[in-house]
C-alpha positions as YAML, in Angstrom:
chain: A
units: angstrom
residues:
- id: 1
  name: MET
  ca: [31.20, -18.61, -20.64]
- id: 2
  name: ALA
  ca: [29.77, -21.26, -18.78]
- id: 3
  name: VAL
  ca: [26.28, -23.39, -20.18]
- id: 4
  name: PRO
  ca: [23.92, -24.21, -17.84]
- id: 5
  name: CYS
  ca: [23.18, -28.15, -18.19]
- id: 6
  name: TYR
  ca: [19.62, -27.64, -17.22]
- id: 7
  name: GLY
  ca: [17.38, -25.92, -20.13]
- id: 8
  name: PRO
  ca: [14.77, -23.51, -19.59]
- id: 9
  name: ALA
  ca: [11.88, -26.07, -18.32]
- id: 10
  name: MET
  ca: [13.57, -26.51, -15.50]
- id: 11
  name: ASP
  ca: [13.38, -22.62, -14.40]
- id: 12
  name: LYS
  ca: [9.70, -23.32, -15.13]
- id: 13
  name: THR
  ca: [9.58, -25.96, -12.89]
- id: 14
  name: ALA
  ca: [11.40, -24.29, -9.97]
- id: 15
  name: ARG
  ca: [9.16, -21.05, -10.71]
- id: 16
  name: ARG
  ca: [6.68, -23.46, -10.51]
- id: 17
  name: TYR
  ca: [7.72, -24.83, -6.93]
- id: 18
  name: THR
  ca: [7.44, -21.37, -5.70]
- id: 19
  name: VAL
  ca: [4.52, -20.08, -6.92]
- id: 20
  name: VAL
  ca: [2.27, -22.67, -5.55]
- id: 21
  name: PRO
  ca: [2.91, -22.50, -1.82]
- id: 22
  name: ALA
  ca: [2.53, -18.96, -1.73]
- id: 23
  name: ALA
  ca: [-0.79, -19.14, -3.73]
- id: 24
  name: LEU
  ca: [-1.92, -21.69, -1.15]
- id: 25
  name: VAL
  ca: [-0.76, -19.16, 1.56]
- id: 26
  name: ALA
  ca: [-2.74, -16.38, 0.57]
- id: 27
  name: LEU
  ca: [-5.57, -18.45, -0.38]
- id: 28
  name: GLY
  ca: [-5.78, -20.29, 3.72]
- id: 29
  name: LEU
  ca: [-5.09, -16.03, 4.86]
- id: 30
  name: ALA
  ca: [-8.21, -14.71, 2.57]
- id: 31
  name: VAL
  ca: [-10.25, -17.86, 4.14]
- id: 32
  name: MET
  ca: [-9.05, -17.45, 7.46]
- id: 33
  name: VAL
  ca: [-10.13, -13.93, 6.81]
- id: 34
  name: ALA
  ca: [-13.51, -14.41, 5.53]
- id: 35
  name: THR
  ca: [-14.11, -16.94, 8.19]
- id: 36
  name: ALA
  ca: [-13.14, -14.12, 10.76]
- id: 37
  name: ALA
  ca: [-15.90, -12.22, 8.72]
- id: 38
  name: PHE
  ca: [-18.54, -14.46, 8.87]
- id: 39
  name: ALA
  ca: [-18.30, -15.49, 12.48]
- id: 40
  name: GLY
  ca: [-18.06, -11.63, 13.65]
- id: 41
  name: TRP
  ca: [-21.16, -11.34, 11.76]
- id: 42
  name: LEU
  ca: [-22.90, -14.06, 13.19]
- id: 43
  name: GLU
  ca: [-22.00, -12.62, 16.47]
- id: 44
  name: HIS
  ca: [-23.10, -8.93, 16.47]
- id: 45
  name: GLY
  ca: [-24.91, -8.93, 13.01]
- id: 46
  name: THR
  ca: [-28.34, -7.65, 14.56]
- id: 47
  name: ALA
  ca: [-26.31, -5.09, 16.56]
- id: 48
  name: ILE
  ca: [-25.28, -3.70, 13.28]
- id: 49
  name: PHE
  ca: [-28.79, -4.36, 11.61]
- id: 50
  name: LEU
  ca: [-30.16, -2.50, 14.80]
- id: 51
  name: SER
  ca: [-27.70, 0.39, 14.52]
- id: 52
  name: LEU
  ca: [-28.17, 0.73, 11.08]
- id: 53
  name: ALA
  ca: [-32.21, 1.15, 11.22]
- id: 54
  name: GLU
  ca: [-31.65, 3.94, 13.77]
- id: 55
  name: SER
  ca: [-29.64, 6.06, 11.82]
- id: 56
  name: GLY
  ca: [-31.85, 4.70, 9.00]
- id: 57
  name: MET
  ca: [-29.05, 3.44, 6.60]
- id: 58
  name: SER
  ca: [-30.70, -0.11, 6.97]
- id: 59
  name: TRP
  ca: [-32.73, 0.66, 3.54]
- id: 60
  name: CYS
  ca: [-29.33, 1.75, 1.64]
- id: 61
  name: PHE
  ca: [-28.25, -2.45, 1.77]
...
């Protein structure tokens, strides 16, 4: 049976270097989606509100 030349500490280090970039990519995508949603609200917010007001739904928000 072969004995690894590194201990469990190397396993944790290697895992950290794969989790951090994945978390940063997920955070970047979330920021991009939130920015797009906010820009869409700024562009179409009045039309959304007016359509809700016409149907009586604006008082729910």
